C-alpha positions in Angstrom: 16.4 81.8 -46.5 14.2 81.2 -42.7 16.1 80.8 -39.9 15.2 80.0 -36.4 17.4 79.5 -33.3 16.9 76.3 -31.5 16.7 76.1 -28.0 19.6 74.8 -25.6 17.7 71.1 -24.9 15.2 70.8 -27.3 15.4 67.6 -28.2 15.9 64.4 -25.6 18.8 62.0 -26.2 15.9 59.7 -26.7 14.7 62.2 -29.4 18.6 62.0 -31.4 18.3 58.0 -31.2 15.3 58.5 -32.7 16.9 60.2 -35.8 19.0 57.0 -36.4 15.9 55.9 -37.8 14.8 57.9 -39.6 15.0 57.4 -43.4 17.3 60.6 -43.5 19.8 58.7 -41.6 19.0 55.4 -43.1 19.4 56.4 -46.6 23.7 56.7 -45.9 23.7 53.8 -44.8 25.3 52.1 -47.9 27.6 54.5 -48.2 29.1 53.8 -45.9 28.4 50.3 -45.2 29.6 49.4 -48.5 31.4 52.0 -50.1 33.2 54.2 -47.9 34.2 51.6 -44.8 35.3 48.6 -46.9 37.2 51.4 -49.4 38.6 52.5 -46.0 39.3 49.2 -45.0 41.4 48.5 -48.5 43.4 51.2 -47.9 44.7 50.5 -44.4 45.1 46.4 -46.0 47.4 48.1 -48.5 49.1 50.5 -45.7 49.9 46.8 -43.9 51.1 45.4 -47.0 53.4 48.2 -47.4 55.1 48.5 -43.4 55.4 44.3 -43.7 56.2 43.9 -46.9 58.6 47.1 -47.9 59.4 48.7 -44.9 59.8 45.7 -42.9 57.9 47.6 -39.6 56.5 45.5 -36.5 53.2 46.1 -35.2 52.5 49.5 -33.0 50.0 47.8 -31.3 50.1 44.6 -30.3 47.4 41.7 -30.4 44.3 42.3 -28.7 45.0 45.6 -27.6 44.8 46.8 -31.3 41.0 45.1 -31.5 40.2 47.1 -28.6 41.7 50.5 -29.3 39.8 49.7 -33.1 36.9 49.4 -31.2 36.8 51.9 -29.0 37.5 54.4 -32.0 34.7 52.7 -34.4 32.1 53.3 -31.7 33.1 56.5 -30.8 33.9 57.7 -34.0 30.1 55.9 -34.9 28.4 57.7 -31.9 29.5 61.2 -32.6 29.1 61.1 -36.0 25.0 59.8 -35.4 25.3 63.0 -32.6 25.9 65.5 -35.5 23.6 63.7 -37.9 21.1 64.0 -35.0 21.3 67.8 -35.1 20.6 67.9 -39.3 17.6 65.7 -39.3 15.9 67.2 -36.3 17.0 70.8 -35.3 18.0 71.3 -39.6 14.4 69.7 -40.3 17.1 67.7 -43.4 19.2 65.0 -43.2 23.2 64.5 -43.7 24.2 63.8 -47.2 21.8 65.0 -49.8 20.7 64.0 -52.7 20.6 60.7 -50.8 18.4 62.6 -47.7 16.4 66.1 -47.9 18.2 69.1 -47.3 18.6 70.6 -44.2 16.1 73.8 -43.9 16.9 75.5 -41.2 21.1 76.3 -40.4 22.4 74.3 -37.8 24.7 76.3 -35.4 24.6 74.3 -32.2 25.7 71.0 -30.2 28.4 70.1 -32.7 28.0 72.7 -35.4 29.0 75.1 -32.5 32.4 74.0 -31.8 33.2 73.4 -36.1 31.2 74.1 -39.3 32.5 70.0 -40.3 31.5 68.1 -36.5 31.0 64.3 -39.0 35.1 64.6 -40.2 36.4 64.3 -36.7 34.2 61.2 -36.2 34.8 60.3 -39.2 38.8 60.3 -38.1 38.4 58.9 -35.4 36.9 55.9 -36.9 39.3 55.5 -39.4 42.3 55.8 -36.9 40.5 52.6 -35.0 41.7 51.2 -38.7 45.3 51.7 -38.9 45.5 50.4 -35.2 43.4 47.2 -36.3 45.4 46.5 -39.2 49.4 48.0 -37.7 49.4 49.9 -40.5 51.5 53.4 -39.4 51.3 53.8 -43.1 48.3 53.9 -43.2 47.9 55.9 -40.3 50.2 58.5 -40.7 50.2 59.3 -44.7 47.2 57.4 -45.8 44.9 59.1 -43.2 46.3 62.6 -43.8 45.8 62.4 -47.4 41.8 61.3 -46.9 41.4 64.5 -44.1 42.8 67.2 -46.3 40.7 65.4 -49.0 37.6 65.5 -46.6 38.7 69.7 -46.1 39.0 70.6 -49.3 35.9 69.1 -50.7 33.8 70.1 -47.8 35.3 73.6 -48.2 34.8 74.0 -51.5 31.7 71.9 -52.8 30.0 71.8 -49.4 30.0 75.8 -48.7 29.4 77.3 -51.2 26.3 75.8 -51.9 24.8 76.7 -48.0 26.2 80.2 -48.5 23.7 80.5 -51.4 21.7 79.0 -49.9 21.4 80.6 -46.0 23.2 83.7 -47.2 24.6 86.2 -44.7 23.6 83.7 -41.8 26.0 81.3 -43.1 28.7 83.7 -43.8 28.4 85.1 -40.1 28.3 81.1 -39.3 31.2 80.5 -41.6 33.3 84.0 -39.7 33.2 82.7 -36.9 33.3 79.1 -36.9 36.7 77.4 -37.1 36.4 74.7 -40.4 37.4 71.4 -38.1 39.6 72.0 -35.1 38.1 74.0 -31.9 38.9 76.9 -30.6 38.4 75.8 -27.6 40.0 79.2 -25.7 37.4 81.1 -27.2 34.5 78.1 -25.7 36.0 78.8 -22.2 36.1 83.2 -22.9 32.2 82.7 -23.6 31.8 80.2 -20.7 32.6 82.9 -18.5 30.7 85.4 -19.7 
């Protein structure tokens, strides 16, 4: 597959913001707003019910601080998710969720993809932890969220990476061997900057 190395700063913050309004980004909004967010909210509510009715746990973040923490987490997760997806749209010339958007033409190894292979999982994790705080659900935050995280990691590793390897070949194999799946190696980043 064809490869290219993007120069840093090729796209401005304005370009990244404009990518929010592309067909590739708009095509995935219904998935988030009609399915994923309501599903996660329902799970958080169920977790709260378990906390209150079965475990008799108190709220772990008092009102209105739970609302403020949720807003901060949800906003941070959303902004980070859009930033991640903007790299797929601009540098990759595709979209984040085929078949709802075009497949990327180029392997993206810059920005958040220089840190981990699946940075969007980090963004989603921050958002769902925010839901756990909003609903004051220990069960959701400490049991269901880790299960959702494990499911996302397994899905991305087993069902997304194999097609990427087939499509990008040796370039993706090298990228996969050099870049962690989900947890950045901050020590590596520090040493790279010193060189």
